[in-house]
C-alpha positions in Angstrom: 0.0 0.0 0.0 2.8 2.5 0.8 4.3 2.0 -2.6 0.9 2.7 -4.3 0.4 5.7 -2.0 3.8 7.2 -3.0 3.0 6.4 -6.7 -0.4 8.1 -6.4 1.1 11.2 -4.8 3.8 11.5 -7.5 1.3 11.1 -10.3 -0.8 14.0 -9.1 -3.9 12.0 -8.5 -4.2 13.6 -5.1 -5.8 17.0 -5.6 -7.3 19.7 -3.5 -11.0 20.5 -4.0 -13.1 23.2 -2.6 -16.9 23.0 -2.9 -19.6 25.2 -1.5 -21.8 22.1 -1.2 -19.4 20.6 1.4 -20.0 23.5 3.8 -22.4 22.9 6.6 -22.5 25.4 9.5 -22.0 24.0 13.0 -25.1 24.1 15.2 -23.4 25.9 18.1 -20.7 28.5 17.7 -17.6 27.7 19.8 -16.4 30.6 22.0 -13.1 30.6 20.0 -15.1 32.0 17.0 -15.9 35.2 18.8 -12.3 36.2 19.6 -9.3 37.2 17.5 -6.7 34.7 16.4 -3.9 34.0 18.9 -0.7 35.3 17.5 1.6 34.5 20.4 4.9 32.7 19.8 3.7 29.4 21.3 0.3 29.3 19.5 -0.5 26.5 17.0 -1.4 27.0 13.3 -5.1 26.3 14.2 -5.0 28.9 17.0 -3.6 31.5 14.6 -6.1 30.7 11.8 -9.0 32.9 10.8 -11.0 29.6 10.5 -10.0 27.2 13.3 -10.7 23.5 13.1 -10.8 20.4 15.3 -9.5 17.0 14.4 -11.9 14.1 14.2 -11.2 10.4 13.6 -12.8 8.7 10.6 -12.8 5.0 11.1 -13.7 2.3 8.5 -13.0 -1.3 9.2 -13.2 -2.2 5.5 -10.6 0.3 4.5 -6.8 0.6 4.6 -5.8 2.8 6.4 -8.7 2.1 8.8 -8.2 5.4 10.7 -7.9 8.8 8.9 -7.8 12.1 10.8 -10.1 14.8 9.4 -10.4 18.4 10.1 -13.8 19.9 11.1 -14.4 23.6 10.8 -15.4 25.1 14.1 -16.7 28.5 13.0 -19.3 29.5 10.3 -17.5 32.9 9.7 -13.9 33.9 9.8 -12.7 35.4 13.0 -11.7 39.0 13.3 -14.9 40.7 12.2 -14.8 39.5 8.6 -17.7 38.9 6.3 -15.9 35.8 4.9 -17.1 32.2 5.5 -15.0 29.3 6.8 -15.0 26.4 4.2 -13.3 23.1 4.3 -10.2 22.3 2.3 -10.6 18.8 0.8 -8.1 16.4 -0.7 -8.5 13.1 -2.4 -6.5 10.5 -0.4 -5.7 7.0 -1.9 -7.0 4.0 0.0 -7.5 0.3 -0.4 -11.2 -0.8 0.0 -11.9 -4.3 1.1 -14.5 -5.9 -1.2 -14.9 -9.6 -0.6 -13.3 -12.7 1.0 -12.3 -15.9 -0.8 -14.0 -18.6 1.2 -11.4 -21.2 0.1 -8.4 -19.2 1.3 -10.0 -16.8 3.8 -8.1 -13.9 2.2 -9.7 -10.6 1.5 -9.7 -8.8 -1.9 -8.9 -5.1 -2.0 -9.5 -2.5 -4.7 -7.7 0.8 -5.1 -9.8 3.9 -4.5 -9.7 7.4 -3.1 -11.8 9.2 -0.5 -12.2 12.9 0.1 -10.6 14.1 3.4 -11.0 17.5 4.9 -7.4 18.6 5.7 -8.2 22.1 7.1 -10.4 25.2 6.9 -9.9 28.5 5.2 -11.6 31.9 4.9 -13.5 32.6 1.7 -15.5 35.7 0.7 -19.1 35.1 -0.3 -19.9 34.8 -4.0 -21.9 38.0 -3.9 -18.9 40.1 -2.8 -16.8 41.0 -5.8 -13.1 41.1 -5.2 -11.2 44.2 -6.6 -7.5 44.4 -7.4 -5.4 45.8 -4.6 -4.2 48.5 -7.0 -7.7 50.0 -7.1 -7.3 50.9 -3.4 -4.1 52.9 -3.9 -3.5 56.3 -5.6 -1.2 56.0 -8.5 -0.6 58.2 -11.6 -2.9 55.9 -13.6 -5.5 55.9 -10.8 -5.7 59.4 -9.3 -8.9 58.7 -7.2 
């Protein structure tokens, strides 16, 4: 399996995907969502993030690896007074899926597959907000406003 995983990673079959359909707001907002990100020197990446997450265990007995850690977005909106939303960052991860057992030998048969795994959360502006180039916010000879 490790050889196939390395091969899959090199071929580029693992890709990042972001989809609005994957977003589902948490029922209760965690208190961490109300405050500003922690920028102290001993803070973790999650604590400094505009969209913090928690790790959850995804377990499937019929899969190798059986245990995959997945991120879960804690906040609906980005911290720090932003209008942006927190969305999951997904990645296709190669796995082996157990399909059937040969009754004569007692050995299982596996097939190669991939599963989407949330690897983190990031801040995304709503589709209705149109982004403008940074140069539009600065006075230049070509933009005197």
